[in-house]
C-alpha positions in Angstrom: 55.3 -65.3 20.7 52.3 -64.7 23.1 54.7 -63.3 25.7 56.2 -61.0 23.0 52.6 -59.7 22.0 51.5 -59.4 25.8 54.8 -57.5 26.6 53.9 -55.1 23.6 50.4 -54.6 24.8 51.5 -53.8 28.4 54.1 -51.2 27.2 51.3 -49.7 24.8 49.1 -49.5 27.7 51.6 -47.9 29.9 52.4 -45.4 27.3 48.7 -44.4 27.0 48.4 -44.2 30.7 51.5 -41.9 30.9 50.1 -39.9 28.2 46.6 -39.5 29.7 48.4 -38.6 33.1 50.7 -36.1 31.7 47.6 -34.6 29.6 45.8 -34.4 33.1 48.9 -32.8 34.6 49.1 -30.3 31.9 45.3 -29.4 32.2 45.7 -28.8 36.0 48.6 -26.5 35.5 47.8 -24.8 32.3 48.1 -21.0 32.5 47.6 -18.2 30.0 48.9 -14.5 30.2 46.5 -11.4 29.1 46.4 -7.7 29.4 44.6 -6.0 32.2 44.0 -2.5 33.2 44.3 -1.4 36.8 42.2 1.8 37.9 44.2 3.5 40.5 42.2 6.3 42.5 43.5 9.9 42.6 42.3 11.5 45.9 41.8 15.0 46.9 40.9 17.0 50.3 37.6 18.1 50.6 38.6 21.6 51.7 40.9 21.8 48.5 38.1 20.6 46.4 35.3 23.0 47.5 37.8 25.9 47.1 38.4 25.0 43.3 35.2 26.8 41.7 36.3 29.7 39.7 36.3 31.5 36.4 38.9 30.9 33.8 39.7 31.9 30.4 38.3 29.7 27.7 39.9 26.4 27.1 39.9 23.7 24.5 37.1 21.3 24.4 38.5 17.8 25.3 35.8 15.6 26.8 32.3 17.2 26.2 29.3 16.1 28.3 25.8 17.5 28.6 24.6 20.7 27.2 22.2 23.4 28.3 20.8 26.5 26.5 20.2 29.6 28.3 19.0 32.5 25.9 21.9 33.2 23.6 24.3 31.3 25.5 25.3 27.5 25.5 26.7 25.7 28.5 28.6 22.9 27.5 29.9 20.4 30.3 33.7 19.4 30.1 33.3 16.0 32.1 34.2 16.4 35.5 36.2 19.6 34.8 33.5 22.3 34.7 31.5 24.2 32.1 32.4 26.1 28.7 30.4 29.3 28.2 29.6 29.8 24.4 27.9 33.0 23.0 25.6 31.7 20.2 24.0 34.8 19.2 25.3 33.8 15.8 24.9 29.8 15.7 27.2 30.0 12.3 29.9 31.5 14.6 29.7 30.5 18.2 32.3 32.2 20.5 33.6 30.0 23.3 34.7 32.8 25.5 34.7 31.7 29.1 35.2 28.4 31.3 33.9 27.8 34.8 36.2 25.3 36.7 33.9 23.1 38.7 35.5 19.8 39.8 33.3 16.8 39.3 30.6 18.7 37.3 28.2 16.8 35.0 24.7 18.3 35.2 23.5 22.1 35.1 20.3 24.3 35.1 20.1 28.0 34.9 17.3 30.2 36.4 17.5 33.9 36.4 21.4 34.1 36.0 22.0 31.4 38.8 23.7 28.4 37.4 23.1 25.2 39.5 25.7 22.7 39.1 26.6 19.5 40.7 30.2 19.1 42.0 30.9 15.6 42.9 28.8 15.2 46.2 27.9 19.0 46.5 25.3 21.3 44.7 26.6 24.6 44.0 24.8 27.6 42.9 26.7 30.4 40.9 26.0 33.9 40.0 26.7 34.0 36.3 25.5 37.8 35.8 29.2 38.3 34.7 30.3 35.0 32.9 33.9 36.4 33.3 33.8 36.5 37.1 31.2 34.1 38.5 30.5 33.9 42.2 29.3 31.2 44.6 26.1 32.3 46.1 25.5 29.2 47.8 26.8 25.5 48.4 25.0 22.8 49.6 27.5 20.2 51.1 27.0 16.3 50.7 23.6 16.9 49.2 24.1 14.0 46.7 24.7 10.4 47.4 28.4 9.2 46.7 29.1 9.0 42.8 29.0 5.2 42.4 31.2 3.3 39.7 30.8 -0.1 39.1 32.7 -2.7 40.8 32.4 -1.1 44.3 34.4 2.1 43.7 32.9 5.2 45.4 34.0 8.7 45.1 33.7 9.4 48.9 36.0 7.8 51.2 34.6 8.9 54.2 37.8 10.3 55.3 37.6 13.9 54.2 39.0 12.8 50.9 37.5 12.4 47.4 38.2 10.4 44.5 38.6 12.9 41.6 40.1 10.6 39.0 41.7 7.4 38.0 45.1 6.6 36.9 44.9 3.7 34.4 47.8 1.3 34.6 48.4 -1.5 31.9 49.6 -4.8 33.3 49.7 -8.4 32.4 48.3 -10.9 34.7 48.2 -14.9 34.6 45.2 -17.2 35.2 44.2 -20.8 34.6 43.3 -21.5 30.9 39.6 -22.3 31.9 39.1 -18.9 33.5 37.4 -16.3 31.8 39.3 -13.1 30.7 36.8 -10.6 30.8 38.3 -7.2 30.9 36.4 -4.8 33.4 35.5 -1.1 32.7 34.2 1.8 35.2 30.8 3.3 34.2 30.0 6.7 35.7 26.3 6.5 36.8 26.2 10.2 36.9 27.4 10.9 33.5 26.0 8.0 31.7 29.4 7.3 30.2 31.8 4.4 30.2 35.1 5.8 31.4 37.3 3.7 28.9 35.5 4.5 26.0 37.4 7.6 24.8 40.2 7.8 25.8 38.2 37.0 23.7 38.4 40.6 25.4 35.1 41.7 24.8 32.7 42.1 27.8 29.9 39.9 27.8 27.0 39.6 30.2 24.3 36.5 30.7 21.1 36.7 29.3 18.1 38.2 31.4 15.7 35.3 30.8 14.0 33.1 33.3 14.7 29.5 32.4 16.9 27.5 30.0 16.6 24.1 28.3 18.5 21.0 28.6 19.2 17.9 26.6 17.5 14.7 27.2 20.2 13.0 29.1 20.0 15.7 32.0 19.6 14.6 35.6 18.7 18.5 36.4 15.3 20.0 35.6 13.6 23.3 36.6 9.8 23.5 36.9 8.2 26.6 38.2 10.1 27.6 41.5 11.8 24.2 41.9 14.9 22.5 40.7 14.5 18.7 40.7 17.6 16.3 40.5 17.8 12.5 40.2 20.3 10.0 41.4 20.6 6.4 40.9 17.2 5.6 42.9 15.7 8.7 43.5 14.4 12.2 43.2 15.4 15.5 45.2 13.4 18.6 45.5 15.1 22.2 45.9 13.2 25.3 46.2 14.6 28.2 44.2 12.1 30.9 44.5 15.0 33.0 45.7 17.3 31.6 42.8 20.6 32.4 44.5 19.7 30.4 47.8 18.4 26.9 46.8 16.8 25.0 49.7 16.4 21.3 49.9 12.9 20.4 50.7 12.2 16.7 49.8 13.8 13.5 49.1 11.9 10.7 47.3 12.9 7.1 46.6 11.7 6.0 43.2 13.7 2.8 42.5 16.8 1.6 41.0 18.4 2.6 37.9 17.1 6.1 37.6 18.8 8.1 34.7 17.1 11.2 33.4 14.6 13.7 34.1 12.2 15.9 31.8 9.7 18.5 32.9 6.5 19.1 31.0 3.3 20.7 32.1 3.8 20.5 35.8 5.0 16.9 35.5 8.4 14.9 35.8 8.9 12.4 33.3 11.8 10.3 34.7 13.6 7.7 32.6 15.0 4.7 34.3 16.7 1.3 33.1 13.5 -0.5 33.7 10.8 2.1 32.4 9.4 5.5 32.6 7.8 7.1 35.7 5.4 10.1 35.8 5.3 12.3 38.6 2.7 15.0 39.3 4.5 18.1 40.6 1.4 20.2 41.1 2.5 20.3 44.9 6.1 21.1 43.9 7.8 20.0 47.3 6.0 16.8 47.2 5.7 15.3 43.7 3.5 12.2 43.7 3.8 9.5 41.2 0.9 9.4 38.8 1.7 6.6 36.3 4.5 4.3 34.9 5.4 2.2 31.8 7.8 -0.7 32.1 10.0 -2.1 29.5 12.9 -4.4 29.2 16.2 -3.3 30.9 17.9 -0.6 28.9 19.3 3.0 28.9 16.2 5.2 28.6 16.1 8.9 28.1 12.5 10.2 27.3 11.2 13.7 26.0 7.7 14.9 25.6 5.3 16.8 23.3 1.5 17.4 23.6 0.2 14.0 24.6 3.1 11.8 23.5 6.2 10.7 25.1 9.3 9.5 22.9 11.6 7.1 24.6 14.9 5.5 23.2 15.8 2.2 24.6 19.6 1.1 24.3 21.0 -2.3 25.3 24.5 -3.6 25.6 27.4 -2.9 28.3 26.1 -1.3 31.5 22.6 -0.6 29.9 21.8 -4.4 30.2 19.3 -5.9 27.7 19.6 -6.2 23.9 16.9 -3.9 22.8 17.6 -0.9 20.5 14.4 1.1 19.8 12.2 4.0 19.9 9.1 3.6 22.0 6.2 6.2 21.5 3.7 6.3 24.3 0.3 7.9 24.5 0.4 10.0 27.8 -3.0 11.7 27.4 -4.0 9.6 30.4 -0.8 10.2 32.5 -2.1 7.6 35.0 -2.1 5.0 32.3 0.7 5.5 29.6 0.1 3.1 26.5 2.6 2.0 24.1 1.4 3.1 20.4 4.2 2.0 18.7 8.0 0.7 18.5 10.5 1.5 15.8 13.8 -0.4 15.7 17.0 1.6 16.2 20.8 1.0 16.0 22.2 2.3 19.2 20.1 5.3 20.4 21.4 7.8 23.0 19.7 11.3 23.4 16.7 12.6 21.3 14.7 15.8 21.0 11.4 16.8 19.7 10.3 20.0 18.1 6.8 20.5 16.5 6.7 17.0 15.1 10.3 16.8 14.0 12.2 14.3 16.1 16.0 13.9 16.4 17.7 10.8 17.6 21.4 10.5 18.2 22.5 7.0 17.2 26.1 7.1 18.6 28.5 5.8 16.3 25.8 5.1 13.7 25.0 8.8 13.2 22.2 11.2 13.8 18.9 10.7 12.5 16.3 13.5 11.6 12.6 12.1 11.6 9.1 13.0 10.5 7.0 12.3 13.5 3.9 14.2 12.5 2.1 10.7 12.6 3.1 8.9 15.8 2.0 5.6 14.0 4.1 6.3 11.0 7.4 7.8 11.9 9.9 8.0 9.1 13.6 8.7 8.9 14.0 11.6 6.3 17.8 12.2 6.8 20.5 10.1 8.2 24.0 11.6 8.8 26.3 8.8 9.4 29.5 10.8 9.8 28.8 12.0 13.2 29.0 10.0 16.6 26.2 11.8 18.2 25.5 12.0 22.0 22.6 14.1 22.7 20.6 17.3 21.2 18.5 20.3 22.1 16.3 21.5 19.2 15.4 25.2 19.5 14.0 27.7 16.9 15.0 25.5 14.1 18.6 25.3 15.3 19.7 21.8 16.4 22.6 21.5 18.9 24.4 18.3 18.8 26.9 16.9 21.2 29.2 14.5 19.5 32.6 12.5 20.0 34.4 14.9 18.1 32.7 18.4 18.9 29.7 20.4 19.3 27.7 20.6 16.0 24.9 23.2 15.1 22.2 22.5 12.1 19.4 24.4 10.8 16.5 22.0 10.4 13.9 24.2 9.0 14.0 21.8 6.0 14.1 18.4 7.7 15.2 16.7 4.5 18.0 18.9 4.0 19.4 20.0 7.3 22.4 22.5 6.9 25.4 22.4 9.0 25.9 25.9 10.4 29.0 25.3 12.5 31.2 22.9 14.6 33.3 23.5 17.6 36.0 20.6 17.6 37.5 18.7 20.2 41.1 19.0 20.8 42.8 15.8 21.5 46.0 16.4 23.4 48.8 14.0 22.7 
């Protein structure tokens, strides 16, 4: 009897040991499969790339980027492809009448009929007196640092080749069960955009005005006779007294995570992922830092009116941090900007201010019209939730809005009841 019980205990113990051993073996060899995206670079020779700037017939808007207003014309970036030229003399019926092919273009500015545009690593100056037949007046080669994407992918290979695109290939990978399966994405530091988020015969001549107006997400700014550009870590100054012949004058290191630039009263307000820097441009070739305001890590465009700066902070993804808010800064003393008040937001992108009327793009959460007459008591008077808004330019009671599905224009003379004037839609090709 004792032997029988002992025998059964031995058998049971052996079975338990085998099961534990088997579980250990299964744990050591467990794998799982999951979908993965491979980004394969597409290359182009530098000579071919630099010969690609030209005027073209108007084309459909597919991937709109930044906007610029110059007289009666809107310049709308087609991300990395070029610029749409739109006659906006009648905002209710904008006429998209020409396109400029500029490979790698994201930013732009215009002075006296000269368009300044980035083209991957170069800066090009284009005479747009005849928008149907633009001419390159000057190209400054290798003027910008390489466009850097996350995960170490750069646009300049150093072998007279340029990465101009990525082909996405879906595949399936296997990995141990206890290994994380985070799916990477590529973030374009120049355009502030995640690359995997989205997938006429009449003669016209350009307006004869001095300077234009950019959106809040711009990396180009014109002030007096200088063009200023920012990259991920610094500021560059180009003299444009002779607009067709820009000449580089200075390169200033600021810090990491520089994103946007906004000119105001001989000063440059520079938004970064860690704060706002204020530079005095009284000596235009040698701007000097006058003040700064630090905040938690986030994406950070800034606009200024009178003695107030308005800063939106957006967290998540490449922006880092978790804050989504509007900060209002007192910049009466530019050397010591102070936080007046913060207002919670949903997911703010670009913003604009005009005579106390504030406009904030909330991405997929919509577009907000706010009364900012009292900085300590800003209120939302209208919230349009049917638009995925990215950036704005307010001007003469007409609000230009770039959105995921097109270019919108609103009359905001009555802030409580903005009127949609027009929409140029995005055409999604199958």
